[in-house]
C-alpha positions in Angstrom: -20.9 5.6 -16.8 -19.9 3.6 -13.4 -16.4 2.8 -13.0 -13.9 1.3 -15.1 -10.6 0.6 -16.1 -8.8 0.2 -19.6 -5.4 -0.7 -20.7 -3.7 2.7 -22.5 -0.6 1.6 -24.0 1.9 -1.5 -22.7 3.5 0.8 -20.2 0.4 3.1 -18.4 -3.1 1.4 -18.2 -6.3 4.0 -17.7 -9.0 3.8 -14.4 -12.1 5.8 -14.8 -13.7 6.4 -11.7 -17.1 7.7 -10.4 -15.9 7.0 -5.8 -13.2 8.7 -4.3 -12.3 6.3 -2.2 -11.7 3.7 -5.2 -9.5 6.6 -6.8 -7.6 7.0 -3.5 -6.8 3.1 -3.1 -5.5 3.5 -6.6 -2.6 6.0 -5.5 -2.2 4.0 -2.8 -1.2 0.9 -4.9 0.7 3.1 -7.0 2.8 4.9 -4.4 1.6 8.0 -4.9 -0.1 11.0 -3.4 -3.8 12.7 -4.3 -2.0 15.6 -6.9 1.1 13.4 -7.9 2.1 14.5 -11.5 0.6 12.6 -14.6 -1.4 10.3 -12.3 -5.2 11.7 -11.9 -5.5 13.2 -15.7 -8.6 14.6 -16.1 -11.4 15.5 -12.5 -15.0 15.3 -13.9 -17.5 18.2 -12.5 -21.3 18.8 -12.5 -22.9 22.0 -13.6 -23.2 23.2 -10.0 -19.5 22.5 -9.2 -19.4 19.3 -7.7 -16.7 16.3 -8.4 -18.4 13.8 -9.6 -15.6 11.4 -11.5 -11.6 10.6 -12.1 -9.3 9.8 -14.2 -6.1 8.0 -13.4 -3.5 6.9 -14.8 -0.9 4.0 -13.0 1.6 1.3 -14.6 0.9 -1.9 -15.7 3.0 -3.7 -13.6 0.2 -2.7 -11.4 -2.5 -4.5 -13.2 -3.6 -7.0 -11.1 -3.9 -4.8 -8.2 -5.8 -2.3 -9.5 -7.9 -4.9 -11.2 -8.6 -6.5 -7.5 -8.9 -2.7 -6.1 -12.1 -2.3 -8.6 -13.5 -5.5 -7.3 -13.1 -7.3 -11.1 -12.0 -10.9 -11.3 -8.4 -11.3 -12.1 -7.2 -14.7 -13.8 
């Protein structure tokens, strides 16, 4: 799997990110620190303990900005 984004509800979107820089960009769009409550919902680790992905919640109001940060074509 690679980076992806989806609508989670009418209020929130979700992003699965395999790049820490993108996580930071999404959180800047949200105006929240990396360790903000209810923002980083999951962190994925390899069997050796290395972090390789994050699942991040964001406001649907920021859908276009998040999509642009991920390099997605926003209409």
